[in-house]
N, C-alpha and C positions, 0 to 999 in steps of 0.2 A: 509379591512382586508384580504379578500380572495386572492387578488392579491399579498399581502405581503407573505402569506403562500406559494403560488405557486412559487414566486421568491426564497424564502428560500429553498423550495424543489429542485428547479433547481440548486442552489448553492451547496446544499448537494449532489445532484446526481453527479455533476461534481467532487466534492471532493472525494466521494467514488469511482467513476470511475477511477480517477487518482491513488488512493491507490490500487485498484483492478488490475491495469495494472503494476504499478511500483514495487509493493512488490514482486511478484514472478519473474519478469523478470530482475530487477536490484538488488534489495536487496537480492534476493535469491542467487545471485552469491557469496555473502559473506559466506553463510552457506553450499551451495551445491557444488559438483564438477563442475569445469569449462567445462568439456567435454559434459555436457548435454545441454549447452546453445549454440545458434548459434554464429558463429564468429563475426557477426555484433554487437551483444549485448556485447560480451566480449571486443571488440574494443571500444565500447561506454563507458564501465566502465573504461577501461584503460585510455582513453582520459580524462574522468572526473577526475580521481584521479591525473593525471599529470597536468591538467589545473588548478584545484582548490586546489591541495595539501591536499586532504582529507586522512589523515593518518589512520583514523579508517577503511576506506574501503580498503586501500592498505595493511596495516599491519595486519588486522583482529585480534585484541586482543580478548581474550576469553570472556570477559564480553560483548563485542559488538556482537560477534557471538551468544551468548545467547539471547541478545535482539532481534536480527534478527529472531531467532527461535520462540521467543514469538510472534513477529509480524506475521510470516508466519502461526503459528498454531492457533492464536486467533484473531488478528486484521484483517487479510486478509479475513477469512471466514465471519467475521462480516460485512466487507465492501461489500462483495458479497451479503449477505442477505439484507443489507440495500439498495443496488441497486435494488434488486427485490421488496422490500417493497415499495420503492418510485415509481417504474415503475408500479406496480400493484395496488397502492393506499391502501396498507394494513395499518391497524391501529397500528400494532406492530412496526412500524418504530420508534416510540418514545422509545420503549424498547431497540431496537438495537442501537439507537443513544446514549442512556444513558450507555449502556454496553461499547460502543466505548470510551466514555468519561472517564470511570474509568477502 
């Protein structure tokens, strides 16, 4: 059972790490001004929208910008806290994971 828990912790760590990196660097471009991001990231977002036709990212409807702000203000800090909790072996990882779920 201990090995399963460690595997689950590793999977959660990778997931939260992905969210902690992608949310501010990629999703943040929808809600924040473009000039604060490096040109490489802006070009990556432009390529993504052209390659996959993601109209939400390219057209930025108001409801989607609101959802991105919720992600940046609530989900992103929770993912960073969860990364710390997993790495430090804190018992409150269960709480932050539940908060992430709902």
